[in-house]
C-alpha positions as CSV (number, residue, x, y, z in Angstrom):
1,M,0.0,0.0,0.0
2,F,1.1,3.6,-0.7
3,E,3.8,2.4,-3.1
4,N,2.5,4.4,-6.1
5,L,1.9,7.5,-3.9
6,T,5.4,7.2,-2.5
7,D,7.0,7.0,-5.9
8,R,5.1,10.0,-7.1
9,L,6.0,12.1,-4.1
10,E,9.6,11.1,-4.2
11,G,9.7,12.3,-7.8
12,V,8.2,15.7,-6.8
13,F,10.7,16.2,-4.0
14,K,13.7,15.2,-6.1
15,K,12.8,18.1,-8.4
16,L,12.5,20.5,-5.5
17,R,15.9,19.4,-4.1
18,G,17.4,20.1,-7.6
19,H,16.7,23.8,-7.2
20,G,19.4,25.8,-5.4
21,R,16.8,28.3,-4.3
22,L,13.1,27.9,-4.2
23,T,10.6,30.4,-5.4
24,E,6.8,30.7,-4.9
25,E,6.5,29.5,-8.5
26,N,8.6,26.3,-7.8
27,I,6.6,25.5,-4.7
28,Q,3.2,26.1,-6.4
29,E,4.3,23.8,-9.3
30,A,5.4,21.1,-6.8
31,M,2.1,21.4,-4.9
32,G,0.2,20.9,-8.1
33,E,2.1,17.6,-8.6
34,V,1.4,16.6,-5.0
35,R,-2.3,17.4,-5.5
36,K,-2.4,15.1,-8.5
37,A,-0.6,12.3,-6.7
38,L,-3.1,12.5,-3.8
39,L,-6.1,12.5,-6.0
40,E,-4.8,9.6,-8.0
41,A,-4.4,7.8,-4.6
42,D,-8.1,8.2,-4.2
43,V,-7.9,10.8,-1.3
44,N,-11.0,12.8,-0.7
45,F,-11.1,16.0,-2.8
46,G,-11.9,18.2,0.1
47,V,-9.1,16.7,2.2
48,V,-6.6,17.2,-0.7
49,K,-7.7,20.8,-1.0
50,E,-7.1,21.6,2.6
51,F,-3.9,19.6,2.8
52,I,-2.3,21.4,-0.2
53,A,-3.4,24.8,1.1
54,A,-1.8,24.1,4.5
55,V,1.5,22.9,3.0
56,A,1.7,25.7,0.5
57,D,1.0,28.3,3.2
58,K,3.9,27.1,5.3
59,A,6.3,26.3,2.4
60,I,6.1,29.9,1.0
61,G,7.1,31.3,4.4
62,R,10.4,33.3,4.5
63,E,12.2,30.7,6.7
64,V,11.8,28.1,4.0
65,L,12.6,30.2,1.0
66,T,15.7,31.6,2.5
67,S,17.0,28.4,4.1
68,L,20.1,26.6,2.9
69,S,18.1,23.4,2.2
70,P,14.6,24.6,1.1
71,G,13.8,21.3,-0.6
72,Q,14.3,19.4,2.7
73,Q,12.2,22.0,4.5
74,V,9.3,21.4,2.2
75,V,9.6,17.6,2.7
76,K,9.5,18.2,6.5
77,I,6.4,20.3,6.2
78,V,4.6,17.7,4.0
79,H,5.6,15.0,6.6
80,D,4.2,17.1,9.5
81,E,1.0,17.8,7.6
82,L,0.6,14.1,6.7
83,V,1.0,13.2,10.4
84,A,-1.7,15.7,11.3
85,L,-4.0,14.3,8.5
86,L,-3.5,10.7,9.7
87,G,-4.3,11.6,13.3
88,S,-1.2,13.0,15.0
89,Q,-0.6,10.1,17.3
90,A,-1.6,6.5,18.0
91,E,-5.0,6.2,19.7
92,P,-5.2,3.4,22.3
93,L,-8.4,1.5,23.1
94,K,-10.4,2.7,26.1
95,L,-9.6,-0.1,28.5
96,D,-10.0,1.7,31.8
97,G,-13.2,2.5,33.7
98,R,-16.2,0.2,33.7
99,Q,-15.3,-3.5,33.5
100,P,-15.7,-5.6,31.4
101,V,-14.7,-3.3,28.6
102,T,-17.1,-3.8,25.6
103,I,-16.0,-3.4,22.0
104,M,-18.5,-3.7,19.1
105,L,-17.2,-4.2,15.6
106,A,-19.4,-2.8,12.9
107,G,-19.1,-2.5,9.1
108,L,-20.3,-3.8,5.8
109,Q,-20.3,-7.5,4.7
110,G,-16.9,-8.6,3.5
111,S,-14.9,-5.9,5.4
112,G,-13.3,-8.6,7.6
113,K,-15.0,-8.0,10.9
114,T,-15.0,-11.7,12.0
115,T,-11.3,-12.2,11.4
116,T,-10.5,-8.8,12.8
117,A,-12.4,-9.7,16.0
118,A,-10.2,-12.7,16.5
119,K,-7.0,-10.7,15.7
120,L,-8.0,-8.0,18.2
121,A,-8.8,-10.7,20.9
122,R,-5.3,-12.2,20.3
123,L,-3.6,-8.8,20.6
124,L,-5.5,-8.0,23.8
125,K,-4.7,-11.5,25.3
126,E,-1.0,-10.9,24.6
127,K,-1.3,-7.7,26.7
128,G,-2.6,-9.6,29.6
129,R,-6.3,-9.1,29.0
130,A,-9.0,-11.8,29.4
131,P,-11.2,-11.4,26.3
132,L,-14.4,-13.1,25.3
133,L,-15.5,-13.3,21.7
134,V,-19.2,-12.9,21.0
135,P,-20.7,-14.0,17.6
136,A,-23.7,-11.8,17.0
137,D,-24.0,-12.3,13.2
138,V,-26.9,-14.6,12.8
139,Y,-27.4,-14.1,9.1
140,R,-24.3,-15.0,7.3
141,P,-24.0,-18.8,6.9
142,A,-21.4,-20.3,9.2
143,A,-20.4,-16.9,10.7
144,I,-20.8,-18.2,14.2
145,E,-18.8,-21.4,13.4
146,Q,-16.1,-19.2,11.8
147,L,-15.6,-17.2,14.9
148,Q,-15.5,-20.4,17.0
149,V,-12.7,-21.8,14.8
150,L,-10.8,-18.5,14.9
151,G,-11.3,-18.3,18.7
152,G,-9.7,-21.7,19.0
153,Q,-6.7,-20.6,16.9
154,V,-6.0,-17.6,19.1
155,G,-6.9,-19.4,22.4
156,V,-9.8,-17.1,23.3
157,P,-13.2,-18.4,24.5
158,V,-16.2,-17.8,22.3
159,F,-19.7,-17.2,23.8
160,A,-22.2,-19.9,22.8
161,S,-24.8,-18.4,20.5
162,T,-27.1,-19.8,17.8
163,A,-28.5,-18.5,14.6
164,E,-32.0,-18.7,16.0
165,Q,-31.3,-15.9,18.6
166,K,-31.7,-12.2,18.1
167,P,-28.4,-10.3,18.0
168,V,-29.5,-8.0,20.8
169,E,-30.3,-11.0,23.1
170,I,-26.9,-12.5,22.3
171,A,-25.2,-9.3,23.2
172,R,-27.2,-8.9,26.5
173,Q,-26.6,-12.5,27.6
174,A,-22.9,-12.4,26.7
175,F,-22.4,-9.2,28.6
176,T,-24.1,-10.7,31.7
177,A,-22.0,-13.8,31.5
178,A,-18.8,-11.7,31.1
179,S,-19.7,-9.5,34.1
180,T,-20.0,-12.5,36.4
181,G,-17.2,-14.5,34.8
182,P,-13.4,-14.2,34.5
183,Y,-13.5,-11.8,31.5
184,D,-12.4,-8.2,31.4
185,T,-13.0,-7.5,27.7
186,V,-16.0,-8.5,25.4
187,I,-15.7,-8.2,21.6
188,F,-19.0,-8.3,19.7
189,D,-18.8,-9.5,16.1
190,T,-21.9,-8.1,14.4
191,A,-23.6,-8.7,11.1
192,G,-22.9,-6.7,8.0
193,R,-24.8,-5.9,4.8
194,L,-23.7,-5.4,1.2
195,H,-24.7,-1.8,1.7
196,V,-25.9,0.5,4.5
197,D,-29.6,0.0,5.3
198,D,-32.0,1.0,8.0
199,E,-32.4,-2.6,9.3
200,L,-28.7,-2.9,9.9
201,M,-28.5,0.4,11.8
202,V,-31.6,-0.3,13.9
203,E,-30.0,-3.6,14.9
204,L,-26.7,-2.0,15.8
205,R,-28.4,0.7,17.8
206,E,-30.4,-1.9,19.7
207,I,-27.1,-3.6,20.8
208,S,-25.6,-0.2,21.8
209,Q,-28.6,0.5,23.9
210,A,-28.7,-3.0,25.5
211,V,-25.0,-3.1,26.4
212,P,-22.9,-0.2,27.8
213,L,-20.3,-0.1,24.9
214,S,-16.8,1.2,25.6
215,E,-15.8,1.3,21.9
216,I,-17.7,1.1,18.6
217,L,-15.1,0.4,15.9
218,F,-15.9,0.7,12.3
219,V,-14.1,-2.0,10.2
220,A,-13.5,-1.0,6.6
221,D,-11.8,-2.7,3.7
222,A,-8.9,-0.3,2.7
223,M,-9.1,-1.6,-0.9
224,T,-12.5,0.1,-1.4
225,G,-10.9,3.6,-1.1
226,Q,-13.4,6.5,-1.0
227,D,-16.3,4.1,-0.6
228,A,-15.0,3.1,2.7
229,V,-14.8,6.7,3.8
230,T,-18.4,7.4,2.7
231,V,-19.7,4.4,4.6
232,A,-17.6,5.3,7.7
233,E,-19.3,8.7,7.6
234,K,-22.7,7.2,7.5
235,F,-22.0,4.7,10.4
236,N,-20.5,7.6,12.4
237,A,-23.6,9.7,11.9
238,D,-25.9,6.9,13.0
239,L,-23.8,5.2,15.7
240,E,-21.1,7.7,16.8
241,I,-18.2,5.4,16.2
242,T,-15.1,5.8,18.4
243,G,-12.5,4.6,15.9
244,V,-11.7,2.8,12.7
245,I,-9.9,-0.4,11.8
246,L,-8.7,-0.6,8.2
247,T,-8.2,-4.1,6.8
248,K,-6.3,-5.4,3.8
249,M,-3.7,-2.7,4.2
250,E,-1.1,-5.1,2.7
251,G,-2.9,-5.1,-0.6
252,D,-2.8,-2.9,-3.7
253,A,-5.0,-0.2,-2.3
254,R,-3.9,3.3,-3.2
255,G,-4.2,4.7,0.3
256,G,-7.1,7.1,-0.1
257,A,-9.1,5.6,2.8
258,A,-6.3,5.8,5.2
259,L,-5.5,9.4,4.3
260,S,-9.1,10.6,4.3
261,V,-11.1,8.8,7.0
262,K,-9.7,10.7,10.0
263,K,-10.4,14.1,8.5
264,V,-13.8,13.2,7.2
265,T,-15.2,11.4,10.3
266,G,-13.1,13.0,13.0
267,K,-12.4,9.6,14.4
268,P,-9.0,8.0,14.6
269,I,-7.7,4.9,12.8
270,K,-6.8,2.6,15.8
271,F,-5.6,-0.5,14.0
272,V,-4.7,-1.8,10.6
273,G,-4.9,-5.3,9.2
274,V,-1.8,-6.2,7.3
275,G,-2.4,-9.8,6.4
276,E,-4.7,-12.8,6.6
277,S,-3.0,-14.6,9.6
278,V,-4.4,-14.1,13.1
279,D,-1.3,-12.1,14.2
280,A,-1.6,-9.6,11.3
281,L,-3.2,-6.7,13.2
282,E,-1.1,-3.7,14.2
283,V,-1.6,-0.5,16.1
284,F,-1.8,2.4,13.7
285,H,1.0,5.0,14.1
286,P,0.3,8.2,12.1
287,D,4.0,9.4,12.3
288,R,5.4,6.1,11.1
289,T,2.9,5.8,8.3
290,A,3.7,9.3,7.1
291,S,7.4,8.4,7.1
292,R,6.7,5.3,5.0
293,I,4.6,7.3,2.5
294,L,7.5,9.7,2.0
295,G,10.0,6.8,1.5
296,M,11.7,7.3,4.9
297,G,11.0,3.8,6.1
298,D,9.7,2.8,9.5
299,V,12.6,1.6,11.6
300,L,10.6,1.6,14.9
301,S,8.0,-0.8,13.6
302,L,10.7,-3.0,12.1
303,I,12.5,-3.2,15.5
304,E,9.2,-3.9,17.3
305,K,8.4,-6.8,14.9
306,A,11.9,-8.2,15.4
307,E,11.6,-8.0,19.2
308,A,8.2,-9.7,19.1
309,V,9.6,-12.8,17.3
310,V,13.2,-13.1,18.7
311,D,13.6,-13.8,22.4
312,Q,16.8,-12.7,24.2
313,K,17.9,-16.3,25.0
314,S,17.7,-17.3,21.3
315,A,19.6,-14.2,20.3
316,E,22.4,-15.1,22.8
317,Q,22.6,-18.6,21.5
318,L,22.8,-17.5,17.9
319,A,25.6,-15.0,18.9
320,K,27.6,-17.8,20.5
321,K,27.2,-20.0,17.4
322,I,28.4,-17.2,15.1
323,Q,31.4,-16.6,17.4
324,K,32.3,-20.3,17.2
325,N,31.8,-20.6,13.5
326,A,29.0,-23.0,14.2
327,F,26.1,-21.4,12.2
328,T,24.5,-24.3,10.4
329,L,21.8,-24.7,7.8
330,E,19.6,-25.6,10.7
331,D,20.2,-22.1,12.1
332,F,19.6,-20.7,8.7
333,L,16.2,-22.4,8.5
334,D,15.4,-21.0,12.0
335,Q,16.2,-17.5,10.8
336,I,13.9,-17.9,7.8
337,Q,11.1,-18.9,10.1
338,Q,11.7,-15.9,12.3
339,I,11.6,-13.6,9.2
340,K,8.3,-15.1,8.1
341,K,6.8,-14.4,11.5
342,M,7.6,-10.7,11.0
343,G,5.4,-10.6,7.9
344,S,5.9,-10.7,4.2
345,L,9.3,-9.7,2.7
346,E,7.7,-6.8,0.9
347,Q,6.3,-5.4,4.2
348,I,9.6,-5.8,5.9
349,M,11.5,-4.2,3.1
350,G,9.0,-1.3,3.0
351,M,10.1,-0.4,6.5
352,I,13.8,0.1,5.5
353,P,14.7,3.7,4.8
354,G,15.5,4.4,1.2
355,I,14.4,1.0,-0.1
356,N,12.3,2.6,-2.9
357,K,15.5,4.0,-4.4
358,L,16.8,0.4,-4.6
359,K,13.7,-0.8,-6.3
360,Q,14.3,1.8,-9.1
361,I,17.7,0.5,-9.9
362,K,17.8,-1.9,-12.8
363,D,18.6,-5.5,-12.0
364,A,18.6,-4.7,-8.2
365,P,17.4,-7.7,-6.1
366,Q,13.7,-7.5,-5.2
367,P,12.0,-9.2,-2.2
368,D,10.5,-12.5,-3.3
369,Q,8.4,-14.4,-0.7
370,K,8.2,-17.4,-3.0
371,E,12.0,-17.7,-3.0
372,L,11.9,-17.7,0.8
373,I,9.4,-20.5,0.9
374,K,11.4,-22.4,-1.7
375,T,14.6,-22.0,0.4
376,E,12.8,-23.4,3.4
377,A,11.6,-26.4,1.4
378,I,15.1,-27.2,0.2
379,I,16.6,-27.1,3.7
380,R,13.8,-29.2,5.1
381,S,14.5,-31.8,2.4
382,M,18.0,-32.3,3.8
383,T,18.9,-34.8,6.5
384,L,19.9,-33.6,9.9
385,K,23.5,-34.5,9.2
386,E,23.4,-32.5,6.0
387,R,21.9,-29.4,7.7
388,R,24.7,-29.6,10.4
389,N,27.5,-30.1,7.9
390,H,26.8,-28.7,4.4
391,R,30.2,-29.9,3.1
392,I,28.9,-33.5,2.8
393,I,26.3,-32.4,0.3
394,N,27.7,-33.9,-2.9
395,A,26.1,-34.0,-6.4
396,R,24.1,-37.2,-5.6
397,R,22.7,-35.6,-2.4
398,R,21.8,-32.4,-4.3
399,V,19.7,-34.4,-6.8
400,R,17.9,-36.1,-3.9
401,I,17.3,-32.8,-2.1
402,A,16.0,-31.2,-5.3
403,E,13.6,-34.0,-5.9
404,G,12.4,-34.0,-2.3
405,S,11.7,-30.3,-2.3
406,G,10.2,-30.1,-5.8
407,T,12.9,-27.8,-7.0
408,S,15.9,-28.1,-9.3
409,V,19.6,-28.8,-8.6
410,A,20.4,-25.3,-9.7
411,E,18.1,-23.9,-7.0
412,V,19.6,-26.2,-4.4
413,N,23.0,-24.8,-5.5
414,R,21.8,-21.3,-5.1
415,V,20.6,-21.9,-1.6
416,L,24.0,-23.5,-0.6
417,K,25.8,-20.6,-2.3
418,S,23.7,-18.0,-0.3
419,Y,24.5,-19.9,2.9
420,T,28.2,-20.0,2.3
421,M,28.3,-16.4,1.4
422,M,26.6,-15.7,4.7
423,L,29.3,-17.6,6.5
424,K,31.9,-15.6,4.8
425,M,30.2,-12.3,5.8
426,M,30.1,-13.6,9.4
427,K,33.9,-14.2,9.3
428,T,34.4,-10.5,8.4
429,M,33.0,-9.7,11.8
430,K,36.4,-10.8,13.3
431,G,37.5,-8.0,15.7
432,K,34.4,-5.9,15.1
433,G,32.3,-7.6,17.7
434,I,28.6,-8.5,17.8
435,M,25.6,-7.4,19.7
436,T,24.5,-9.7,22.5
437,G,22.4,-8.7,25.4
438,G,22.3,-5.1,24.2
439,K,26.1,-4.8,24.5
440,R,28.8,-5.0,21.8
441,R,31.2,-7.8,22.6
442,K,34.6,-8.2,21.0
443,L,35.1,-11.5,19.2
444,P,37.9,-13.6,20.6
445,K,40.9,-13.9,18.2
446,G,41.1,-17.1,16.3
447,L,37.4,-17.9,16.4
448,M,36.6,-16.3,13.1
449,R,39.1,-17.8,10.7
């Protein structure tokens, strides 16, 4: 997501930096290009108009036009205005006050409410909460069963409801059960429609009147662009939503919904769905998103993802293996699995500052999730002895590994070459030290020959 917008904006700013001095004419021309880029990204017209006016007003100020790096000053102004447009800061859920906390997810059919309910429950459980999932969609076939399956996957109990019950009764009974049980958070998965209708709104209002709701989160498919914003506005007018969750942010959406919904509804984006797996829900950070849009990467999120999948003990053990020249193909496989837990390669690469410039270089290596999966299959087709000592993998063994992994000998050779190159890179660490336990430790002489 945002890739096309990022490319367009980087082109605009490159032109600006090419000018030794900026004039009002230069800036107005650049703002015209930014305006086109935002409109092509499906950002609301009114939002674009206000955004461009705010940026232009600050960019034409004396401190910018007379500065030594006016192009960079304009980029900073655009960044700051993007942060403001996206919501200024991350907005946490309201988890204090009345217990249990009650969260109702609302939205159109197909927006991903049921999956999002399970993802949110998992996230809250990881933070020490005791959530209860409540299936209140009695219309969509197998909706209740779907939430039960997802609840099992994330290890969160699901309230027993049936399709014969009314949604408001399910909500009322679930809230009573949670109030007297071991739960401190209740997440209601409600029904959707193909479009907004009175029947849906009446049903949702009945639930909000029957249960004291802490949060009403509107779940929207980011791929639908301005349609998502229009529907969010309608839901907000009828229900007074407290926030938005945008799903499918990892897709090919142009970004219009994310850049418009806060300004149009006045309600913050609280979470974003970045994949289909149950762990693919992230807190929305406006400043980090603005940096990614401008091609500055998102190092903080990358660090957080790494910390979430790599524990300190494993890191220490890996460091010791590297010191002893004992990094095997088994360890290589483990690192691939750790990377996969962090998300797709494209998502990870998108968090690295300046990565878009690399993409523009002809023949530059591009992230390929399929290659990662293929590499994993090849290593898994090796025997334990082969993984621990790659030198014994002769031509006959390579044929067997290729057949076992459904690949070719050439692909097996590429994996082994990548691994040996990695070993050589580790050897160059001699005398430079490695990071273990947050400290840089010198490598003992003789260990990295």
